[in-house]
C-alpha positions in Angstrom: -0.2 0.1 -0.2 0.9 3.5 -0.7 3.6 4.9 -3.0 2.4 3.3 -6.7 6.2 2.4 -8.2 5.7 -0.9 -6.6 2.8 -2.1 -8.7 5.5 -0.7 -11.7 7.9 -2.5 -10.5 6.1 -6.1 -9.3 2.8 -6.2 -11.3 0.2 -8.6 -10.3 2.7 -9.9 -8.3 0.4 -9.1 -4.8 -2.6 -10.1 -2.8 -3.6 -7.4 -2.2 -2.8 -3.5 -3.0 -4.0 0.1 -2.5 -1.9 2.1 -4.7 -2.2 5.4 -4.7 -0.1 8.5 -7.0 3.2 9.4 -5.8 4.7 11.5 -8.8 3.4 14.8 -7.7 5.4 16.0 -4.9 3.0 19.1 -3.9 0.6 16.4 -3.1 1.5 15.8 1.2 -1.5 13.9 2.4 -3.1 11.7 -0.4 -0.6 8.2 0.0 -0.4 9.1 3.5 -3.5 8.9 4.4 -4.7 6.4 2.1 -2.2 4.5 4.3 -3.6 5.0 7.1 -7.0 4.5 5.8 -6.2 0.1 5.6 -3.0 0.1 7.5 -4.6 -1.1 10.9 -7.1 -3.0 9.4 -5.2 -5.1 7.0 -2.9 -5.5 10.3 -5.6 -7.3 12.8 -7.2 -9.5 10.3 -3.8 -11.4 9.5 -4.3 -12.3 6.3 -1.0 -11.5 5.1 2.6 -12.9 4.6 4.6 -9.6 4.2 3.4 -6.2 4.1 4.5 -3.4 2.7 3.6 0.6 3.9 5.8 2.7 1.7 4.6 6.5 3.1 5.3 9.5 1.2 4.1 12.9 3.0 7.8 13.2 4.7 9.8 12.8 1.5 7.4 15.0 -0.1 7.5 17.4 2.0 11.0 18.1 1.7 10.8 18.5 -1.3 8.0 21.3 -1.6 9.2 22.7 1.9 12.8 21.3 2.9 13.9 19.9 6.1 13.1 23.0 8.2 9.6 24.0 8.0 6.8 23.8 10.2 5.0 21.4 8.0 8.1 18.7 8.3 7.2 18.7 12.0 3.5 17.7 11.0 4.2 15.5 9.1 7.4 13.5 11.5 4.7 14.0 14.1 2.1 11.3 12.1 4.6 9.1 11.1 5.5 9.0 15.5 1.6 8.8 16.1 1.3 6.2 13.6 4.3 4.0 14.8 3.2 4.0 18.4 -0.6 2.8 16.9 1.4 0.3 15.0 3.0 -1.4 17.6 0.1 -2.1 19.9 -1.9 -3.8 16.4 1.3 -6.1 16.0 1.5 -9.9 17.3 4.2 -11.9 19.2 5.5 -13.5 15.5 5.8 -10.2 13.5 8.9 -8.1 12.6 8.7 -4.8 12.2 11.1 -3.4 9.9 11.0 1.0 9.5 13.7 2.1 6.8 14.1 5.0 5.0 15.1 5.0 0.9 17.4 7.8 0.9 18.2 11.0 3.2 18.2 14.3 2.6 20.1 17.1 1.6 19.3 20.6 3.6 17.0 21.9 1.0 15.2 18.7 1.3 16.5 17.0 -2.4 18.3 13.6 -2.8 19.8 11.9 -5.7 23.4 12.4 -5.3 25.7 10.8 -3.2 26.6 13.1 -0.4 26.4 11.8 3.2 22.9 13.0 4.3 21.6 11.7 0.9 22.9 8.4 0.6 22.2 7.0 4.8 19.1 6.4 6.3 17.9 4.8 9.4 17.2 1.2 10.0 14.7 0.5 12.8 13.7 -2.8 13.4 11.5 -4.7 16.3 10.0 -7.4 17.6 7.4 -8.0 20.5 9.7 -10.9 20.5 13.4 -10.6 21.8 15.9 -11.1 18.4 19.3 -10.5 20.5 20.7 -12.3 23.8 20.4 -10.4 27.2 24.3 -9.9 27.3 25.9 -6.5 26.1 26.6 -6.8 22.5 30.5 -6.9 21.4 31.8 -3.8 19.6 32.6 -5.4 15.9 36.1 -4.7 14.6 35.1 -3.1 11.4 31.9 -2.4 9.8 31.2 -4.6 6.7 29.4 -3.3 3.6 26.4 -5.0 3.8 23.1 -5.1 1.7 19.7 -4.9 3.1 17.7 -7.2 0.7 19.5 -10.7 1.6 19.5 -9.7 5.3 15.3 -8.8 5.3 14.6 -11.9 2.6 15.9 -14.2 5.3 14.7 -12.8 8.1 11.2 -13.1 6.7 11.9 -16.6 5.6 12.1 -16.0 2.2 14.9 -17.4 -0.6 17.8 -14.2 -1.9 16.5 -12.7 -4.8 18.1 -14.1 -7.7 20.5 -11.4 -9.3 21.4 -9.9 -5.6 25.0 -10.2 -4.8 25.0 -8.2 -1.2 26.4 -9.3 2.0 24.1 -10.4 4.5 23.9 -8.8 7.6 25.1 -11.6 10.1 24.6 -9.8 13.5 20.9 -10.1 12.8 21.1 -14.1 13.4 22.5 -14.4 16.9 21.3 -17.8 17.2 20.6 -19.4 20.9 22.8 -17.4 22.9 26.3 -18.5 23.7 29.1 -17.6 21.3 29.4 -21.3 19.4 25.7 -20.8 18.5 25.6 -17.3 17.0 28.6 -18.0 14.7 26.7 -21.4 13.6 23.7 -19.7 13.2 25.7 -16.9 11.2 28.2 -19.6 9.2 24.8 -21.1 7.7 23.4 -17.7 7.1 26.8 -17.0 5.1 26.6 -20.6 3.2 23.2 -19.5 2.1 24.2 -16.3 1.1 27.5 -17.4 -0.8 25.5 -20.6 -2.6 22.8 -17.9 -3.9 25.9 -15.6 -5.4 27.2 -18.7 -7.1 24.7 -19.7 -8.7 23.7 -16.4 -10.1 27.1 -16.0 -11.5 27.6 -19.4 -13.1 24.1 -18.4 -15.0 25.3 -15.5 -15.7 28.3 -16.3 -17.3 26.4 -18.5 -19.7 24.5 -16.4 -20.9 26.5 -12.5 -20.9 30.3 -14.0 -21.0 31.5 -10.0 -20.0 32.9 -12.1 -16.5 37.0 -12.5 -17.1 37.4 -16.0 -17.1 40.5 -15.9 -15.1 38.7 -14.4 -12.2 35.4 -16.5 -12.4 38.1 -19.1 -11.6 39.8 -17.5 -9.1 36.3 -16.7 -7.3 35.2 -20.8 -8.1 38.3 -22.6 -6.4 37.6 -19.6 -3.0 34.1 -20.8 -3.1 34.7 -25.0 -3.3 37.6 -25.0 -0.7 34.6 -22.3 2.0 32.0 -25.4 1.0 33.9 -28.0 1.4 35.3 -27.2 4.5 32.4 -26.2 5.7 30.8 -30.2 5.0 34.0 -31.0 7.2 33.2 -29.1 10.1 30.0 -29.9 9.8 30.8 -33.7 9.5 32.9 -33.4 12.8 30.5 -31.6 14.3 28.6 -34.7 14.1 30.9 -36.8 15.6 31.7 -34.4 18.4 35.7 -34.7 17.2 36.3 -31.0 18.3 36.7 -28.7 21.4 35.0 -25.1 22.0 38.0 -23.2 21.3 39.0 -25.2 18.2 35.4 -25.0 17.0 35.1 -21.4 17.8 38.1 -20.6 15.7 37.3 -23.0 12.9 33.8 -21.1 12.4 35.7 -17.6 12.6 38.0 -18.4 9.8 35.0 -20.4 7.5 33.3 -17.0 8.0 35.9 -14.9 7.7 35.9 -17.3 4.0 32.5 -16.5 2.8 32.9 -13.3 3.4 36.0 -13.0 1.0 34.2 -14.7 -1.6 31.1 -12.5 -0.9 33.2 -9.1 -1.0 35.7 -10.3 -4.5 32.5 -11.6 -6.2 30.8 -8.0 -5.9 33.9 -6.5 -6.5 34.4 -8.5 -10.2 31.0 -8.1 -10.7 31.3 -4.4 -10.0 34.4 -3.6 -12.0 33.0 -5.9 -14.8 29.7 -4.1 -15.2 31.6 -1.0 -15.2 32.5 -1.1 -19.0 33.2 1.1 -22.1 33.3 1.0 -25.6 36.7 3.2 -26.4 36.5 2.3 -30.3 32.7 4.1 -30.4 33.9 6.6 -28.5 36.6 8.0 -30.5 34.1 7.6 -33.5 31.8 9.6 -31.8 34.4 12.2 -30.9 35.3 12.0 -34.1 32.2 12.8 -35.2 31.3 15.8 -33.0 34.9 17.2 -34.4 33.8 17.2 -37.8 31.0 18.4 -37.5 32.3 21.5 -35.7 34.7 21.6 -38.3 32.4 21.8 -41.0 30.3 24.1 -39.1 33.1 26.6 -39.1 34.2 26.0 -42.6 30.8 26.7 -44.1 29.9 29.8 -41.5 33.3 31.7 -43.2 31.7 30.6 -46.6 28.9 31.6 -46.2 28.3 34.6 -49.1 29.4 31.1 -52.0 26.9 31.1 -54.3 24.1 28.4 -54.9 26.0 26.4 -56.6 28.2 26.0 -53.5 25.5 25.3 -51.5 24.4 22.6 -54.2 27.5 21.0 -54.6 29.1 20.9 -50.7 25.9 20.7 -48.6 23.0 19.2 -49.8 24.8 16.2 -52.1 26.2 15.0 -49.5 23.5 14.5 -47.3 21.9 13.0 -49.9 24.9 10.8 -50.5 24.7 10.1 -46.3 20.5 9.6 -46.5 21.7 6.5 -49.3 24.1 4.9 -47.6 21.5 4.8 -44.6 18.5 3.7 -46.6 21.8 0.7 -48.1 22.6 -0.1 -44.3 19.1 -0.4 -43.0 18.0 -2.6 -45.9 21.4 -4.5 -45.4 20.4 -5.5 -42.1 16.8 -6.3 -42.9 18.3 -8.7 -45.6 21.0 -10.1 -43.5 18.6 -10.7 -40.6 20.7 -9.2 -38.2 19.4 -6.8 -35.8 19.3 -2.5 -36.8 21.5 -0.4 -34.7 19.9 2.6 -35.4 22.9 4.3 -33.9 25.1 2.8 -36.4 23.8 3.7 -39.1 23.1 7.0 -38.7 26.6 7.3 -37.6 28.0 5.5 -40.9 25.2 8.3 -42.7 27.0 11.1 -41.2 30.2 10.4 -41.5 29.8 9.4 -45.0 28.0 12.9 -45.9 30.8 14.8 -44.1 33.6 12.7 -46.1 31.3 14.1 -49.1 31.7 17.6 -48.4 35.1 17.7 -47.1 36.0 16.4 -50.6 33.9 18.6 -52.6 35.1 21.7 -50.5 38.8 20.4 -50.8 37.8 20.0 -55.1 37.3 23.7 -55.3 40.2 24.9 -53.3 42.6 25.1 -56.5 39.7 26.9 -57.9 39.6 30.1 -54.9 43.1 29.5 -55.0 43.8 31.0 -58.4 41.2 33.6 -58.0 43.1 34.5 -55.0 46.3 34.9 -57.2 44.7 37.2 -59.0 44.3 40.2 -56.2 46.9 42.6 -54.8 49.6 40.3 -52.7 48.9 39.9 -48.7 52.2 42.3 -47.9 50.4 45.0 -49.3 47.5 44.8 -46.1 49.7 46.8 -43.4 50.8 45.2 -40.9 48.4 46.8 -38.3 45.5 45.7 -40.0 46.7 42.0 -40.1 47.3 42.2 -36.5 44.2 43.8 -35.4 42.6 40.8 -37.6 44.1 38.1 -35.8 43.4 39.4 -32.4 39.6 39.7 -33.2 39.7 36.2 -33.5 41.9 35.4 -30.8 40.0 37.2 -28.0 36.8 35.4 -28.8 38.5 32.0 -29.2 41.0 31.7 -26.4 38.3 32.5 -24.3 36.2 29.5 -25.9 38.6 27.3 -25.5 39.5 28.3 -22.3 36.4 27.2 -21.2 36.5 23.8 -22.9 39.4 22.8 -21.6 38.4 23.9 -18.0 35.9 20.9 -19.0 38.8 18.4 -18.3 39.1 19.9 -14.2 36.5 18.6 -11.8 37.1 21.7 -9.7 36.2 23.8 -12.7 33.2 21.4 -13.5 32.1 22.1 -9.9 32.3 26.3 -9.9 31.3 26.4 -13.2 28.8 28.7 -11.8 31.1 31.6 -11.3 33.4 30.7 -14.4 30.8 31.2 -16.6 30.4 34.8 -15.8 34.2 35.6 -15.0 34.8 34.2 -19.1 32.0 36.6 -19.7 33.2 39.6 -18.1 36.5 38.9 -19.3 35.6 38.7 -22.6 33.6 41.9 -23.2 36.6 43.7 -21.2 38.9 42.2 -23.6 36.2 43.9 -26.4 36.5 47.3 -25.4 40.4 46.9 -24.9 40.8 45.5 -28.2 38.5 48.9 -29.6 40.8 51.3 -27.5 44.0 49.2 -28.9 42.6 49.8 -32.4 41.9 53.4 -32.1 37.9 53.4 -32.1 37.0 55.0 -28.9 38.8 58.5 -29.9 38.2 60.6 -32.1 41.0 61.4 -35.0 43.6 63.6 -33.7 43.9 67.2 -35.2 46.1 69.9 -34.7 44.0 71.3 -31.2 43.3 67.5 -30.2 44.2 66.7 -26.7 46.7 63.6 -26.4 45.6 62.9 -23.4 42.4 63.8 -20.7 38.8 62.3 -21.2 38.3 64.6 -23.7 39.9 62.6 -26.3 37.1 59.9 -26.4 34.1 60.1 -28.8 30.7 60.5 -27.1 29.5 56.8 -28.2 32.6 55.6 -26.6 31.3 56.6 -23.1 27.7 55.6 -23.8 29.3 52.3 -24.6 31.5 51.9 -21.1 28.1 52.9 -19.4 26.1 49.9 -20.9 29.7 47.7 -20.0 29.1 49.1 -16.7 25.4 47.6 -16.3 26.4 44.4 -17.9 29.4 44.0 -15.5 26.1 45.0 -12.2 23.8 41.8 -13.5 26.9 40.0 -13.8 27.4 40.4 -10.4 24.1 40.1 -9.5 23.1 36.5 -11.1 25.3 35.5 -8.4 22.7 35.8 -5.9 20.7 33.0 -7.4 23.0 30.2 -7.4 22.2 26.2 -6.3 24.9 25.5 -4.2 26.6 22.0 -4.7 27.5 19.5 -2.4 31.2 19.6 -3.1 31.4 23.1 -1.9 30.1 22.8 1.7 30.9 26.2 2.9 28.0 27.3 0.3 25.1 28.4 1.2 21.9 27.9 -1.1 20.0 31.4 -1.9 16.9 32.3 -0.6 15.4 33.1 -3.9 15.3 29.2 -5.1 13.0 28.1 -2.3 9.0 28.8 -2.9 7.4 32.1 -0.6 5.0 29.1 0.9 8.2 28.0 2.4 8.7 32.1 4.2 6.9 32.0 7.6 7.1 35.3 8.2 4.1 37.0 6.7 5.7 40.2 6.7 8.4 39.1 4.5 6.2 36.9 2.3 3.9 39.9 1.3 7.3 42.4 0.9 9.0 39.4 -1.8 5.0 38.6 -3.5 5.2 42.8 -4.4 9.1 42.2 -5.5 8.3 39.3 -7.3 5.3 41.5 -9.1 6.9 44.4 -9.5 9.4 42.7 -12.1 6.7 41.0 -13.2 5.1 44.3 -14.0 8.5 46.0 -15.5 9.2 43.5 -18.1 5.5 43.8 -19.7 6.2 47.5 -19.5 9.6 47.7 -20.8 8.7 45.3 -24.0 5.4 47.6 -24.5 7.9 51.0 -24.5 10.1 49.3 -26.8 7.3 48.1 -29.4 5.6 51.5 -29.2 9.4 53.5 -29.9 9.6 51.7 -33.0 6.1 52.2 -34.6 5.0 48.3 -33.8 2.2 48.8 -31.3 0.8 51.4 -33.9 -1.6 48.7 -36.0 -5.1 46.6 -35.3 -3.5 43.2 -36.4 -4.8 40.5 -34.0 -0.9 40.1 -32.5 -0.8 44.0 -31.4 -4.0 43.9 -30.1 -2.7 40.9 -27.9 0.0 42.5 -27.2 -1.7 45.5 -26.0 -4.4 43.1 -24.1 -2.9 39.7 -23.7 0.3 40.8 -22.3 -1.2 42.4 -19.0 -3.4 39.5 -18.6 -1.1 37.0 -18.6 1.2 39.0 -16.0 -2.0 39.4 -14.2 -3.0 35.1 -13.8 0.7 34.5 -12.9 0.4 37.2 -10.1 -2.7 35.8 -9.2 -1.2 32.3 -9.3 2.1 33.0 -7.1 -0.4 34.6 -4.3 -2.3 31.3 -4.3 0.4 29.2 -4.4 1.7 30.9 -1.5 -1.2 30.3 0.5 -2.3 27.5 -0.5 -1.0 25.7 3.0 -3.2 28.4 5.2 -6.5 28.1 3.3 -9.1 25.9 5.6 -12.4 23.9 4.6 -14.1 24.9 1.5 -12.0 27.4 0.6 -9.4 24.9 0.1 -11.1 23.2 -2.5 -11.5 26.7 -4.2 -7.6 27.1 -3.6 -6.9 23.7 -5.4 -8.8 24.9 -8.6 -7.6 28.3 -8.8 -3.8 26.3 -8.5 -4.6 24.3 -11.5 -7.2 26.9 -13.2 -4.8 30.1 -13.6 -1.5 28.1 -15.0 -4.1 26.9 -17.8 -5.1 30.1 -18.3 -1.6 30.8 -18.9 -0.4 28.0 -21.3 -3.6 29.3 -23.0 -2.9 32.9 -23.6 0.7 32.3 -24.6 -0.3 29.7 -27.3 -2.8 31.8 -28.9 -0.3 34.8 -29.1 2.2 32.4 -30.5 -0.6 31.3 -33.2 -0.9 34.5 -33.9 2.0 35.4 -34.1 3.2 33.1 -36.6 -0.4 33.6 -38.4 0.4 37.4 -39.1 3.9 38.2 -37.3 3.6 41.9 -39.4 3.3 44.7 -36.7 3.5 47.5 -39.5 0.8 49.8 -39.5 0.7 51.6 -43.5 -1.4 54.7 -43.9 -2.0 55.4 -47.4 -2.5 59.2 -48.1 -1.6 59.5 -51.6 -2.9 62.6 -53.7 -0.8 62.4 -57.1 -1.8 59.2 -59.4 1.7 58.6 -60.1 3.0 55.5 -59.9 4.7 54.2 -56.9 7.3 51.6 -59.0 8.9 51.3 -62.0 7.4 48.3 -63.1 10.1 45.2 -63.8 9.4 43.7 -67.3 9.5 40.0 -66.7 7.2 37.6 -65.3 4.2 39.0 -63.2 4.3 38.3 -59.4 7.8 36.1 -60.1 10.0 36.6 -56.9 12.5 38.5 -59.5 9.5 40.9 -59.9 9.4 41.0 -55.4 13.5 42.2 -54.9 12.6 44.8 -57.6 9.8 46.2 -56.1 10.8 46.1 -52.6 13.8 48.5 -52.3 12.1 51.0 -54.8 8.8 51.6 -52.5 10.8 51.6 -49.0 12.9 54.4 -50.6 9.6 56.2 -52.2 8.0 55.9 -48.5 11.7 57.7 -47.4 11.2 60.9 -50.3 7.6 61.4 -48.9 8.7 61.7 -45.8 11.8 64.0 -46.3 9.6 66.0 -49.1 7.2 66.3 -45.9 10.0 67.4 -43.2 11.4 69.6 -46.2 8.1 71.8 -47.2 5.9 71.1 -44.5 3.4 69.5 -46.4 0.8 66.6 -45.7 1.6 65.0 -49.3 3.2 61.5 -48.5 2.6 58.9 -50.5 2.5 55.9 -48.3 3.3 56.2 -44.1 4.1 52.6 -42.7 5.5 52.6 -39.0 7.3 50.0 -37.5 8.0 48.2 -40.8 12.0 49.4 -40.0 11.8 46.4 -37.2 9.7 44.7 -38.1 11.7 40.6 -37.9 13.1 42.1 -34.5 9.7 42.9 -33.3 8.3 39.4 -34.1 11.2 38.2 -31.5 10.6 40.1 -28.4 6.7 39.5 -28.6 7.6 35.9 -29.2 10.6 36.2 -26.6 8.8 37.5 -24.0 5.7 34.8 -24.5 8.1 32.4 -23.8 9.3 34.6 -20.5 6.5 34.2 -19.3 5.6 30.7 -20.0 9.2 29.9 -18.3 8.6 32.5 -15.6 5.0 30.4 -14.2 7.6 27.3 -14.0 10.0 28.6 -11.9 9.4 29.6 -8.3 8.0 33.4 -7.6 11.4 34.6 -6.8 13.4 34.2 -9.5 11.3 36.4 -11.4 14.1 38.5 -10.7 16.7 36.3 -12.1 14.8 36.4 -15.4 14.5 40.0 -15.5 18.1 40.5 -15.0 17.8 37.9 -17.9 15.9 40.4 -20.3 18.0 43.3 -18.8 21.2 41.4 -19.5 20.5 39.6 -23.3 19.7 44.0 -23.8 22.8 45.0 -22.8 24.7 42.7 -24.6 23.0 43.6 -27.7 23.5 46.6 -27.8 26.9 46.5 -26.5 27.9 44.4 -29.7 25.8 47.3 -31.9 27.6 50.1 -30.6 31.2 48.1 -31.0 30.4 47.6 -34.4 29.0 51.3 -35.0 32.4 52.6 -33.6 34.8 49.9 -35.4 33.0 50.9 -38.7 32.6 47.6 -39.7 32.4 47.2 -43.5 30.1 43.7 -43.3 27.1 44.1 -41.9 26.0 41.0 -42.4 28.5 39.2 -40.4 28.0 38.9 -37.0 31.6 38.3 -35.5 32.7 35.3 -33.3 33.0 37.3 -29.6 28.9 38.3 -30.6 28.2 34.6 -30.6 30.4 33.2 -27.9 29.4 35.3 -25.5 25.6 35.5 -26.1 26.1 31.6 -25.7 28.3 32.7 -22.2 25.5 34.5 -20.8 22.8 31.4 -21.5 25.3 29.0 -19.3 26.0 32.0 -16.7 21.6 32.3 -16.2 21.9 28.5 -16.6 23.6 28.4 -12.9 21.6 31.9 -12.1 17.8 30.2 -12.4 19.1 27.7 -9.6 20.1 25.1 -11.8 23.2 22.6 -11.6 24.2 20.1 -14.1 23.1 17.1 -11.4 20.5 15.2 -11.1 19.2 16.8 -7.1 19.0 20.0 -8.4 17.0 19.6 -10.6 13.5 21.4 -10.0 10.6 18.4 -10.2 7.7 20.8 -9.6 7.5 22.2 -12.4 6.4 19.4 -13.4 2.7 19.5 -11.6 2.0 23.3 -12.2 -1.3 23.4 -13.3 -2.3 19.4 -12.4 -3.0 18.8 -9.2 -3.3 14.8 -9.6 -0.4 12.6 -10.6 -0.2 12.6 -15.0 -1.2 9.9 -17.0 1.9 9.6 -19.6 5.6 10.6 -18.5 5.9 12.8 -21.8 4.2 16.1 -20.6 5.8 16.5 -17.7 9.5 15.5 -18.6 8.9 18.4 -21.5 8.1 20.7 -18.1 10.7 19.9 -16.3 12.7 19.9 -19.1 11.5 23.7 -20.0 12.0 24.4 -16.4 16.1 23.0 -16.3 16.7 24.8 -19.7 14.8 27.9 -19.9 18.3 30.3 -20.5 18.8 27.6 -23.8 15.6 28.0 -25.2 15.7 32.3 -24.8 18.6 32.6 -26.1 18.5 30.4 -28.7 15.3 31.1 -30.2 16.7 34.8 -29.4 20.2 34.2 -31.5 18.5 35.9 -34.8 18.8 39.9 -32.8 22.0 39.6 -32.8 22.3 39.8 -37.0 18.8 42.3 -36.7 20.1 44.9 -33.4 22.7 46.8 -35.6 20.5 47.1 -38.1 17.4 48.5 -35.3 19.6 50.5 -34.0 20.2 52.4 -36.8 18.9 56.0 -36.3 15.7 56.7 -38.9 16.0 60.0 -40.8 12.9 61.3 -39.2 13.9 61.7 -36.1 17.4 63.4 -36.4 17.1 66.9 -38.5 20.1 68.6 -40.6 21.2 72.1 -39.9 20.1 74.0 -43.4 23.1 74.9 -44.1 24.3 71.6 -44.9 25.0 69.9 -48.6 22.9 68.1 -49.9 24.6 65.3 -49.8 25.1 64.8 -46.3 21.2 65.1 -46.1 21.0 62.7 -48.8 23.9 59.8 -47.1 21.7 60.4 -43.5 18.7 59.5 -45.1 20.1 55.7 -46.2 19.5 54.5 -43.2 16.8 52.3 -43.4 17.1 49.8 -40.4 16.0 46.1 -41.5 14.9 47.2 -44.4 18.6 46.8 -45.7 17.7 43.2 -45.3 15.5 43.5 -48.0 17.5 44.3 -50.6 19.6 41.5 -50.6 18.3 38.9 -49.5 20.9 36.0 -50.7 22.5 37.9 -48.4 20.0 38.0 -45.2 19.7 34.0 -46.3 23.5 33.5 -46.2 24.0 35.9 -43.0 21.1 33.5 -41.1 22.9 30.5 -42.3 26.0 32.1 -40.8 25.0 32.9 -37.5 23.1 29.6 -37.2 26.5 28.0 -38.1 28.0 29.8 -35.7 26.4 28.9 -33.1 26.0 25.5 -33.4 30.0 25.8 -34.0 30.3 27.0 -30.4 27.8 24.7 -28.9 29.6 21.8 -30.4 32.6 22.7 -29.3 31.9 22.7 -25.7 29.6 19.8 -26.1 33.1 17.5 -27.6 34.9 18.9 -24.7 32.2 17.3 -22.2 32.2 13.8 -24.7 35.9 14.5 -24.2 36.4 14.8 -20.5 33.7 11.9 -19.9 35.9 9.3 -22.4 39.2 10.2 -21.3 38.4 10.5 -17.4 36.2 7.8 -17.6 38.0 6.0 -15.1 38.2 9.3 -12.7 37.3 8.6 -9.2 34.7 11.4 -10.0 33.2 10.7 -13.2 30.0 9.8 -12.2 29.2 12.7 -9.6 30.9 14.9 -12.0 32.1 14.2 -15.5 29.1 12.0 -16.8 26.2 14.3 -15.2 27.9 17.5 -17.2 28.1 15.7 -20.4 24.2 14.8 -19.9 23.3 17.7 -19.3 25.3 19.6 -21.9 23.9 17.2 -24.5 20.8 18.1 -23.8 21.6 21.7 -23.8 22.5 21.0 -26.9 19.5 20.1 -28.3 17.5 22.0 -26.8 19.5 24.6 -28.0 19.7 23.1 -31.6 16.2 22.9 -32.2 15.3 26.5 -30.6 17.7 28.1 -32.8 15.7 26.5 -35.8 12.7 27.9 -34.5 14.2 31.6 -34.3 15.6 31.4 -37.5 12.8 30.0 -39.0 10.1 32.6 -37.0 12.1 35.5 -39.3 12.1 33.4 -42.5 8.3 33.5 -42.0 8.5 37.2 -40.4 10.5 37.3 -44.5 7.8 36.0 -46.4 5.3 38.5 -44.7 6.9 41.5 -45.3 6.9 40.2 -48.8 3.5 39.2 -49.0 3.0 42.8 -47.6 4.8 44.5 -49.8 3.2 43.0 -52.7 -0.3 43.9 -51.9 1.1 47.1 -51.8 2.3 47.0 -55.0 -1.1 46.0 -56.5 -2.8 49.1 -54.4 
């Protein structure tokens, strides 16, 4: 009765069962109350041999509130009363075992291997004495024993077949004297050793993975001990042994059985921790080749379409053909289809084909390069600047990857990632200063020293960097602790508001969380209004106006109800349970509606037609009507016509503008900002209330990174606006890693926020898919947000261009300068070169995948090389698993973010075509 996990482990094995849903850690009472309803009547009727009552209230209370909460005191008191009542119902022939299946950390979690997690009490009680009346002897050493064979023998049942543990022989004391106790323990060890020997014999015939030499040695140990045991029993029957000699031989024989059991366990442990070095090397090679492919392709992303077909599409088709052929071969040969092996061969073939075709194009590029001026004609300073521009970010990346091979750095990565991010940004400022981009050009009246030699834009850039560094420092307050750092204290922001005992502090934190939520909504709406993306009456714009505040209200109401759920009584408790489900589902529904509206019509542009003349807007293209070439010919003309119209209105003060469009210059970024805000609402809901401050910090730091990247490119005078520099991509990913830790996570299983699986669900789930998605979204929230927002690295510099309508030139300025100022087209510059826009998106995505792949490759190599390291299962293997899952989540979300930009691009093309028809 109790935990329904028993039903999954032993289906249809119990004579009678009362199981209750156990996965909802927020439910403290359902399982315990169900057990108490059936426990005492079942004990009294006596129709049972083994009765299991698995309580979960204490475990769930630890997860929800921690070990020091008043609710824990209530649950422990309930357990004490249960034990006191249960003892009164026990018969004289009943053995009571009270055990914990694990311990608990200071935060109420478990799953690691710290002392508080792996140690638990065992209480054995019987109304009939189990031990002798004499004082117990002090044992020489505490053996490594197993509870399973001990309980089985105490209950008169056979030891489970596959168990190789050592029995606790001290629980079998015999009739009281030393010889009787030794004989009883010897009998127990003999049964234990026979069971292990039988299992090893059967297992070695099937698995063939235990070393033959060690099996032979174990067989010799067992045979010798059994032979001596038989001789000893025969001599006892003939009364040939006196007491001192008998005690000595009994102790010696018990030691031989113990030696056999412990060596058998060691052999199995060593053999079952098996590795496949060849497959490990092959996997590392595939990942390394994929990273190299991403890097090479990102550097050649401006190539022609023929390059994509030759070096990307055709190798992919070859890989698919190889996969199909291997699958058919496995089918016809009636061998098992190893999907991992087939997909690996397909990937390897496609990569080899790519590099072969890419290398085949090298001579042609070399001949083309030979017609260019020699490299020596380029100044040495420019060469050094180019190398430094790549060396700084790549050096930071290589340092981060190298740190994966140190368990100390992995344990302290929560502080390493922010340090590397701050270092990269500071190095960027230093490089700009070294290149002379922060100071004004030297003139006859220019001071060589002093603050006046710096540009005004340089001070604004330094201000952004200062705010970023403050955000980096503040993010440390939201970290989760690892057991390897005993002096660490977990952040008070990680615990839910319901765990606070002080009502005043709870209310204060609640108001602070609601203020951060309101601040996020206001800032996003201000940004959209500033760039003119809230002027239209399209559904998505209306949703931003009214849906965003409604989502924030639902989240705030859910926080209020969840923080006071334990204080409600009677019928109010039922209403609270309904609200705990209704408000999250309202958020789920509103966010889904917002994302669907954004996908259906992502245009946030308001177009106002005020034409008074019948003159044509564009020069017609003499080609196939409605063709893509026609669109590419028309779009720049329409946008320039709108610029000319606004220009004429500014110069003459007239109101005869042909077309007035609001928000067109930031249409791509607006869609991404709306999508990121909706995802932020959803991820906020899955975290504890006080982590809303961490999410507000996340959005602020991302905003600072985008502005620093844009200002740095503006000061450096980057001649290639369609290429995102490496330092921007690496800093973006470092921020994603930083906020993985600053949202209360660690790459260890005890730090997983299982509560996220029940946000909006009162009872247990019918499948594991939905809770896995919710927990995964909670764990990799920063990966999701930064991956979806990755295209902003390309778009933001165009958004930060100052529109000509916002800056008036003096009347005495030459008309050439005025015309130059009018060239600021913001994101519509991307529409002037659609092929370069597509190539830039591809290049950005490949750079992002390259950095992700390098981090994953470092974790894989660390787990492979250090597979025999003492900390492999505690540090390196969990880090590898979390990094691999984060890589998958980031890759999928990166694809979704780029797909959203492409969807907006299609909507812009449709909008321009409709405008042309008008």
